[in-house]
C-alpha positions in Angstrom: 66.8 242.0 151.9 66.4 245.0 149.6 68.6 244.9 146.5 70.4 248.1 147.4 73.4 247.7 149.6 72.1 250.4 151.9 69.9 247.8 153.6 72.8 245.4 154.1 74.9 247.9 156.0 74.4 250.6 158.7 75.6 253.9 157.4 77.1 256.6 159.4 74.9 259.7 159.2 76.4 263.0 160.3 75.5 266.6 160.0 77.7 268.9 158.0 76.2 272.1 159.4 79.5 273.7 160.3 80.9 272.7 156.9 78.6 273.9 154.2 75.9 276.4 153.5 73.8 273.5 152.3 74.0 272.0 155.8 73.6 275.3 157.4 70.0 275.2 156.3 69.7 272.4 158.9 71.6 274.4 161.6 71.0 272.6 164.8 69.7 275.4 167.0 66.3 276.1 168.5 65.6 279.5 167.1 63.0 281.8 168.5 60.2 282.5 166.1 61.3 285.2 163.8 59.2 288.3 164.2 57.0 289.1 161.3 56.6 292.6 159.9 53.3 293.2 161.6 53.8 296.8 162.3 56.1 299.6 161.1 59.3 299.8 163.0 60.0 302.9 165.0 63.6 303.4 164.0 65.6 302.7 160.8 67.9 299.7 160.9 71.4 299.5 159.8 70.5 297.6 156.7 67.7 300.0 155.8 64.9 297.7 157.0 63.3 300.4 159.1 60.4 302.7 158.2 61.2 306.0 159.9 62.3 308.6 157.4 65.5 310.2 158.6 66.1 313.7 157.0 69.2 313.7 155.0 71.3 316.8 154.5 73.2 317.5 151.3 76.6 316.0 151.3 78.0 318.5 148.8 80.1 320.3 151.4 80.5 317.5 153.9 82.1 315.1 151.4 80.0 312.2 152.7 78.4 309.6 150.4 76.4 307.5 152.9 73.2 309.6 152.8 73.1 310.0 156.6 72.8 313.4 158.3 76.4 314.9 158.7 78.2 317.9 160.0 80.3 319.7 157.5 84.0 319.6 157.7 84.2 323.3 158.2 81.8 323.3 161.1 83.6 320.5 162.9 87.0 322.4 162.6 87.5 324.5 165.7 89.8 327.0 164.0 89.4 330.8 163.9 88.7 330.7 160.2 85.2 331.6 159.1 83.5 329.0 156.9 83.6 329.8 153.3 80.3 330.9 151.8 78.6 328.3 149.8 78.1 329.0 146.1 74.6 330.3 145.3 73.8 327.2 143.2 74.8 324.8 146.0 72.9 326.8 148.6 69.8 326.7 146.5 70.1 322.9 146.1 70.5 322.5 149.9 67.4 324.5 150.4 65.4 322.5 147.9 66.5 319.2 149.4 65.7 320.4 153.0 62.3 321.5 151.8 61.7 318.1 150.1 62.8 316.1 153.2 60.5 318.2 155.4 57.6 317.4 153.1 58.5 313.7 153.0 58.6 313.7 156.9 55.1 315.3 156.9 53.8 312.7 154.5 55.5 309.9 156.4 53.8 311.0 159.7 50.5 311.1 157.9 51.0 307.6 156.6 51.8 306.3 160.0 48.7 307.8 161.5 46.6 306.2 158.8 48.4 302.9 159.5 47.5 303.1 163.2 43.9 303.7 162.3 44.1 300.6 160.1 43.4 302.7 157.0 45.9 300.6 155.0 45.1 301.7 151.4 45.0 305.3 152.4 48.4 304.9 154.1 49.7 303.3 150.9 48.4 306.2 148.8 50.2 308.6 151.2 53.5 306.7 150.8 52.9 306.8 147.0 52.6 310.6 147.2 56.1 310.8 148.9 57.6 308.4 146.3 56.1 310.6 143.5 57.8 313.6 145.0 61.1 311.9 145.1 60.7 310.7 141.5 60.0 314.2 140.4 63.1 315.4 142.2 65.2 312.6 140.7 64.1 313.5 137.2 65.1 317.1 137.8 68.5 316.0 139.2 69.4 313.6 136.5 72.1 315.8 135.1 73.5 316.6 138.6 73.6 312.8 139.4 75.8 312.2 136.3 78.1 315.0 137.3 78.7 313.6 140.8 80.4 310.5 139.5 77.3 308.2 139.2 77.0 307.7 143.0 73.6 306.8 144.4 71.2 309.6 145.1 70.9 310.6 148.7 67.2 309.8 148.3 67.7 306.1 147.5 67.4 305.1 151.2 64.1 307.0 151.5 62.8 305.3 148.3 63.7 301.9 149.9 62.0 302.7 153.2 58.9 304.2 151.6 58.4 301.4 149.2 58.9 298.8 151.9 56.3 300.6 154.0 53.9 300.7 151.1 54.4 297.0 150.6 53.5 296.4 154.2 50.3 298.4 153.7 49.4 296.4 150.6 49.9 293.2 152.4 47.7 294.4 155.3 45.0 295.4 152.8 45.1 292.0 151.2 46.6 293.1 147.9 49.5 290.5 147.8 50.5 291.1 144.2 51.0 294.8 144.8 52.9 294.0 147.9 55.1 291.5 146.0 55.8 294.1 143.3 57.0 296.6 145.9 59.1 293.9 147.6 60.8 293.3 144.2 61.4 297.0 143.8 63.0 297.2 147.3 65.2 294.1 146.6 66.3 295.5 143.3 67.8 298.4 145.2 68.9 296.4 148.3 69.1 292.7 147.7 70.0 292.1 151.3 66.8 293.8 152.7 65.6 291.4 155.3 62.1 292.8 155.9 61.3 292.8 152.2 62.5 289.2 151.8 60.6 288.1 154.9 57.4 289.6 153.6 58.0 288.2 150.1 58.5 284.7 151.7 55.3 285.1 153.7 53.2 286.1 150.7 54.7 283.4 148.4 53.8 280.8 151.0 50.3 282.0 151.2 50.0 281.7 147.4 51.5 278.2 147.6 54.5 279.2 145.5 56.7 277.0 147.5 59.8 276.9 145.2 60.0 280.6 145.2 59.4 280.8 148.9 62.3 278.3 149.5 64.6 280.6 147.5 63.7 283.4 149.9 64.4 281.2 152.9 67.8 280.3 151.4 68.5 284.0 150.7 67.8 284.9 154.3 70.0 282.0 155.5 72.8 282.9 153.1 72.8 286.5 154.4 72.9 285.2 158.0 75.8 282.9 157.2 77.6 285.6 155.3 77.1 288.0 158.3 78.6 285.4 160.6 81.3 283.9 158.4 84.2 285.1 160.5 82.7 283.5 163.6 82.0 280.3 161.7 85.5 280.1 160.4 86.8 280.2 164.0 84.2 277.7 165.2 82.4 280.2 167.3 78.6 280.3 167.6 76.9 282.8 165.3 75.2 285.9 166.5 71.6 285.1 167.2 69.5 282.2 165.9 69.1 281.5 162.2 66.4 283.7 160.6 64.2 280.8 159.6 63.6 277.7 161.7 64.6 274.3 160.3 60.9 273.2 160.5 60.0 275.8 157.9 62.7 274.6 155.5 61.6 271.0 155.9 58.0 272.0 155.4 58.7 273.8 152.1 60.8 271.0 150.9 58.0 268.5 151.7 55.6 270.6 149.5 58.0 270.6 146.6 59.1 266.9 146.9 56.1 265.2 145.3 56.6 267.0 142.0 60.3 266.5 142.0 60.0 262.8 142.8 57.3 262.3 140.1 59.7 264.0 137.6 62.5 261.6 138.6 60.2 258.6 138.5 59.0 259.6 135.0 62.5 259.8 133.8 63.3 256.4 135.3 60.2 254.8 133.8 61.2 256.1 130.3 64.2 253.8 130.4 63.5 250.3 129.3 64.0 247.7 132.0 66.7 245.9 129.9 68.7 249.1 129.7 68.8 249.8 133.4 72.1 249.4 135.1 72.8 246.6 137.6 74.0 247.2 141.1 77.7 246.7 141.7 79.1 243.1 141.8 79.8 243.5 145.5 76.1 244.4 146.2 74.8 241.5 144.2 77.1 239.0 145.9 76.1 240.3 149.3 72.5 239.8 148.4 73.0 236.3 146.9 74.9 235.3 150.0 72.0 236.1 152.2 69.9 233.3 150.8 70.2 229.7 152.1 70.6 228.2 148.5 73.8 230.3 147.8 76.3 227.5 148.4 74.3 224.9 146.5 74.0 226.9 143.2 77.6 228.0 143.5 78.7 224.4 143.8 76.5 223.3 140.9 77.8 226.1 138.7 81.4 225.2 139.5 80.9 221.5 138.7 78.6 222.1 135.7 81.1 223.2 133.2 82.9 226.3 131.8 81.5 229.2 129.8 83.4 227.8 126.8 81.8 224.4 127.1 78.2 225.9 127.1 79.1 228.3 124.3 80.4 225.4 122.2 77.2 223.4 122.8 75.0 226.4 121.9 76.9 226.9 118.6 76.3 223.2 117.8 72.6 223.5 118.1 70.5 223.2 114.9 69.2 226.5 113.6 65.9 227.1 111.8 63.9 224.2 113.1 60.4 224.9 111.6 57.7 225.9 114.0 55.2 223.6 112.3 57.3 220.7 113.6 56.1 221.6 117.1 57.8 218.8 119.1 61.2 219.3 117.4 60.9 223.1 117.7 60.0 222.9 121.4 62.9 220.5 122.1 65.3 222.8 120.3 64.1 225.9 122.2 64.1 224.1 125.5 67.7 222.8 124.9 68.9 226.3 124.0 67.2 227.8 127.0 68.7 225.3 129.4 72.2 225.9 128.0 71.7 229.6 128.4 70.5 229.1 132.0 73.6 227.0 132.8 76.0 229.5 131.1 74.3 232.4 132.9 74.7 230.6 136.2 78.4 230.1 135.4 78.8 233.7 134.5 77.2 234.5 137.9 79.7 232.2 139.6 82.5 234.2 138.0 80.8 237.5 139.1 80.2 238.5 135.5 76.7 239.6 136.2 76.1 241.6 133.1 76.6 238.6 130.8 74.7 236.4 133.3 71.6 238.6 133.1 71.8 238.7 129.3 71.8 234.9 129.1 68.9 234.6 131.6 66.9 237.2 129.7 67.5 235.4 126.4 66.5 232.0 127.9 63.3 233.5 129.3 62.4 235.0 126.0 62.8 231.6 124.3 60.6 229.8 126.9 58.0 232.6 126.7 58.0 232.2 122.9 58.4 236.0 122.5 59.0 235.8 118.8 55.8 233.8 118.3 53.6 235.8 120.6 51.3 236.8 117.7 51.0 233.3 116.3 47.8 231.3 116.8 49.6 228.4 118.4 51.6 230.6 120.8 50.1 229.2 124.0 50.5 225.6 122.8 54.1 226.1 121.8 55.0 227.9 125.0 53.5 225.0 127.1 55.5 222.5 124.9 58.8 224.3 125.5 58.2 224.4 129.3 57.4 220.7 129.3 60.5 219.9 127.3 62.7 222.0 129.5 61.6 220.1 132.7 60.1 221.5 135.9 63.3 222.0 137.8 65.2 223.9 135.1 62.2 226.0 134.3 61.8 226.9 138.0 65.5 227.8 138.3 65.1 230.0 135.2 62.1 231.8 136.7 64.0 232.2 140.0 67.1 233.8 138.3 64.9 236.0 136.0 63.0 237.2 139.1 66.3 238.1 140.7 67.5 239.9 137.5 64.3 241.9 137.3 64.6 242.7 141.0 68.2 243.9 140.6 67.0 246.3 137.9 64.1 247.4 140.1 61.4 245.9 137.8 59.4 244.9 140.9 56.3 244.0 138.9 58.3 241.7 136.6 60.2 240.2 139.5 57.0 239.3 141.4 55.5 237.7 138.3 58.5 235.4 137.9 58.6 234.5 141.6 54.9 233.8 141.9 54.9 231.5 138.9 57.8 229.7 140.6 55.9 229.4 143.8 52.9 227.9 142.0 55.2 225.1 140.7 57.2 224.8 144.0 54.7 225.9 146.8 57.0 224.6 149.6 60.1 226.5 148.4 60.7 228.8 151.3 63.6 230.7 149.6 61.2 231.8 146.8 58.8 233.1 149.5 61.6 235.0 151.1 62.6 236.5 147.7 59.0 237.5 147.1 59.0 239.2 150.5 62.1 241.1 149.5 60.4 242.5 146.4 57.5 243.6 148.6 59.9 245.3 151.0 61.5 247.3 148.2 58.0 248.4 147.1 57.3 249.5 150.7 54.6 246.8 151.1 55.7 245.8 154.5 52.5 244.1 155.6 52.5 241.8 152.5 56.2 241.0 153.1 55.4 240.1 156.7 52.7 237.6 155.6 55.2 236.0 153.2 57.9 235.6 155.9 55.3 234.0 158.2 54.4 231.6 155.5 58.0 230.7 154.9 58.7 230.1 158.6 55.5 228.1 159.0 56.9 225.7 156.3 60.4 225.7 157.8 60.9 227.3 161.2 64.7 227.0 160.8 64.9 228.9 157.5 67.9 231.1 158.1 67.2 233.5 155.2 63.6 234.0 156.4 64.8 234.9 159.9 67.6 237.1 158.6 65.5 239.1 156.2 62.5 239.4 158.5 64.9 240.9 161.0 65.7 243.5 158.4 62.0 244.2 157.9 61.6 244.6 161.6 64.3 247.2 161.7 62.6 249.1 158.9 59.4 249.0 160.9 61.3 250.2 164.0 60.5 247.0 165.8 64.0 246.5 167.2 63.3 243.9 170.0 61.6 241.6 167.4 64.5 242.1 165.0 66.9 241.1 167.8 64.8 238.0 168.6 64.9 236.8 164.9 68.7 237.3 164.7 69.3 235.6 168.0 67.3 232.6 166.8 69.3 232.6 163.5 72.6 232.6 165.3 71.5 229.9 167.7 70.6 227.7 164.8 73.6 228.7 162.6 76.4 230.1 164.8 78.7 230.7 161.7 76.1 232.9 160.0 78.2 236.0 159.5 75.4 238.3 158.2 73.2 237.5 161.2 76.1 238.5 163.5 76.7 241.7 161.6 73.1 242.6 161.6 72.9 241.9 165.4 75.9 244.2 165.9 73.8 246.9 164.1 70.9 246.3 166.4 73.2 246.7 169.4 74.5 250.0 168.0 70.9 251.2 167.5 70.3 250.4 171.1 73.5 252.2 172.1 74.8 248.9 173.4 78.4 249.5 172.2 79.9 246.7 174.3 77.4 244.2 172.9 78.2 245.3 169.4 81.9 244.9 170.0 81.5 241.4 171.3 79.3 240.4 168.3 81.9 241.8 165.9 84.7 239.9 167.7 82.8 236.7 167.2 82.1 237.5 163.6 85.8 238.1 163.0 86.6 234.6 164.3 84.5 233.1 161.5 85.8 235.4 158.8 88.9 237.5 159.8 89.3 238.9 156.2 85.7 240.2 156.0 85.5 243.7 154.6 82.1 244.0 156.4 83.5 243.1 159.8 86.2 245.9 159.5 83.6 248.3 158.2 81.2 247.6 161.1 84.1 247.9 163.6 85.0 251.2 162.1 81.4 252.4 162.6 81.7 251.3 166.2 84.8 253.5 166.7 83.0 256.3 164.9 80.1 256.1 167.3 82.5 256.5 170.2 84.1 259.6 168.6 87.4 257.8 167.9 87.7 259.0 164.3 91.4 258.0 163.8 90.7 254.4 164.8 87.5 254.4 162.7 89.4 255.5 159.6 92.0 252.8 160.2 89.3 250.1 160.3 87.7 251.6 157.1 91.0 251.4 155.3 91.4 247.7 156.3 87.9 247.1 154.9 89.0 248.7 151.6 92.1 246.4 151.6 89.9 243.3 152.2 87.6 244.2 149.3 88.2 247.2 147.1 84.7 246.7 145.6 82.9 247.5 148.8 81.7 251.2 148.6 80.7 251.6 152.2 84.1 252.1 153.8 85.0 254.8 151.3 82.0 256.9 152.3 82.5 256.2 156.0 86.3 257.0 155.8 85.4 260.3 154.1 83.1 261.2 157.0 85.8 260.2 159.5 88.2 262.6 157.7 85.9 265.6 158.0 85.1 264.8 161.6 88.7 264.4 162.8 89.6 267.3 165.1 92.2 269.6 163.6 94.3 272.5 164.9 92.5 275.7 165.7 91.6 277.4 162.5 92.7 274.5 160.3 90.2 273.0 157.9 89.6 269.3 157.6 91.2 267.6 154.5 88.2 268.1 152.3 90.1 267.1 149.2 90.8 263.7 150.6 87.2 263.3 151.7 86.0 264.2 148.2 88.4 261.7 146.7 87.1 258.9 148.9 83.4 259.8 148.0 84.2 259.9 144.3 85.9 256.5 144.6 82.8 255.1 146.3 80.7 256.2 143.3 83.3 254.8 140.9 83.1 251.4 142.7 79.3 251.5 142.9 77.4 254.1 140.8 74.2 253.2 142.7 75.6 254.0 146.2 73.1 256.7 147.0 74.8 257.7 150.4 77.9 258.8 148.4 75.9 261.1 146.2 74.3 262.8 149.3 77.5 263.3 151.1 79.6 264.3 148.1 77.0 266.8 146.9 77.0 268.6 150.3 80.8 268.6 150.5 81.3 269.9 146.9 78.6 272.6 147.4 80.5 273.8 150.5 83.7 274.0 148.5 82.4 275.5 145.3 84.4 278.6 144.5 81.8 280.0 142.1 78.2 279.3 141.2 79.1 277.3 138.0 80.8 274.8 140.4 77.7 274.8 142.5 75.6 273.9 139.5 77.8 270.8 139.0 76.4 269.6 142.3 72.9 269.7 140.7 74.3 267.6 137.8 75.7 265.1 140.4 72.3 264.7 142.1 70.7 264.2 138.7 73.1 261.4 138.1 72.3 259.9 141.5 68.6 260.1 140.7 69.1 257.8 137.7 70.3 255.1 140.0 67.8 255.4 142.9 66.1 252.1 143.8 63.8 252.9 146.7 61.4 255.7 147.7 63.7 256.6 150.5 66.7 257.1 148.2 64.5 259.2 145.8 63.4 261.4 148.7 66.9 261.9 150.0 68.5 263.0 146.7 65.5 265.0 145.6 65.6 266.9 148.9 69.2 267.7 148.4 68.7 268.7 144.8 65.7 271.0 145.7 67.8 272.8 148.4 70.8 273.1 146.1 68.9 274.7 143.3 67.2 277.1 145.7 70.5 278.1 147.2 72.0 278.8 143.8 68.9 280.9 142.9 69.2 282.7 146.2 72.9 283.5 145.7 72.0 285.0 142.3 69.3 287.1 144.0 71.8 288.4 146.5 74.4 289.0 143.8 76.8 286.6 145.5 79.4 284.8 143.4 79.9 281.8 145.6 78.2 279.7 148.3 81.6 279.0 149.9 81.6 280.5 153.4 85.2 279.4 154.1 
């Protein structure tokens, strides 16, 4: 019975792994454990991750710029011409470089020998000696480097390899900060260097620097995705497993989450309860309909009078009745509070919940004597107002105020109102059910269970108690007990639409699609124009993989009630999952339009933020667009109502920020792999 609409509807949850880099972090493979850099490799890799020093000849005559050993063009030419003699200066330069490379090889071999003997710091010093030689050579060749057009020195690859090797030695010798410094130096020269990033990830994890570690994970994943982008475009499996298993990503996110959630909660707490936004009218109506007293108060509100009538009566009330005339003062306050209660109820009948809440809050403040809270006679005056108002009107005011506070996720305030109402009406089962709902939204499931039992002990046929306890059972993964409660509710009240829809959800959870279909057909008999019925039927088609029929049902749901946000989200997911011609992309623009419409209809619909963020991130043409996704998640966090919603959006925000930072580190301009 949670306030948020998510608990009233089963959402379709799909993976967007093939769609976005964000979802690629959850790539559904079972990767082998990535090998750690425990020993120095025996041959250099294509991307420079190896540790063997390959002698590099001068490319002055060969014309090459790659820095690999080459044969000169004149040697490769099998003509009768004799090769031209090299100018003396170039010949001397060749001899100097050959001599330097021979010396580097000697030092490299010495370093490896020390490594094998586990003399890690001695090996590091040896690699430092080689790096110092190169630095001296580079200083001497500065002028020559400028003259060759600013191309990278042929020694750059050796610098990368030697620095990477030294970093490994520092890590082995338990000098993590020195190792990190060398990793940074390697990555400055080669941002895509896998071994340096893997080592950096390992060290950052050991130092519990989880945010930075996650950036390294994202960088490794982005490189993997970029290397396989052509295959992914064609829908082919990538080469090899992802470099980092999903479990590692989830672990790092779980370490970062508490701080991120605390930040979001602090921001939410800083907003006054009165200023918090209400859920959409659709969500509120669905919640109110789930209680057994819905039809009665709606009928009373319809017959009680118009908004204009109550407004006129309020305007006719005397103003400025002195407090010292306690009885007259209390009667005046009680009359005003009752008129505000009745007008607020009428506003609710007309679905103008913003004005309804304002009236209920004002009436509650009058009865609580908020303006006289510092007066010596405060308690006496408050008691006199309550007495003058009458027990029934006062209880209904407490009930509506409890609901208003619950809608704004003021759980403490809601419980206080409901408990005071229960003290005055101990046998009111609907109040017990509403108290249980607040406990559920606070994740106090055991306390909610006790309240449901108390309500059903008072009235075993209480439909709302059975309906909402079934929802609790689903949250507790107690599916058979949930099914039992719903079956009982339907047996007692065959036309209870919500119970039939929930039971269809239970059937889908059990993969009993035929049972779900029969339940939805029966529900449609009672309400053929129900947006929810079409939405659930669409989800049933979706579960079968019939995305075209699913989208058609979602569109019918939108037509039945344009204020229901769920079919917009589900239709968007149907769009991106509809098979297309080979090489053709799904209609992402249409999917994004539908998701944005869902948020327009209900700014608190958290599932729309999660899906829209992933989709927009995958389509971002540059990193500034990617940063807009972070802003989207920040907006979504403002409207979160439950711990689950906070965790979902915080997780997506954490990953998005890490991916943007990783893209910067790799000098990438976009996360778009399409």
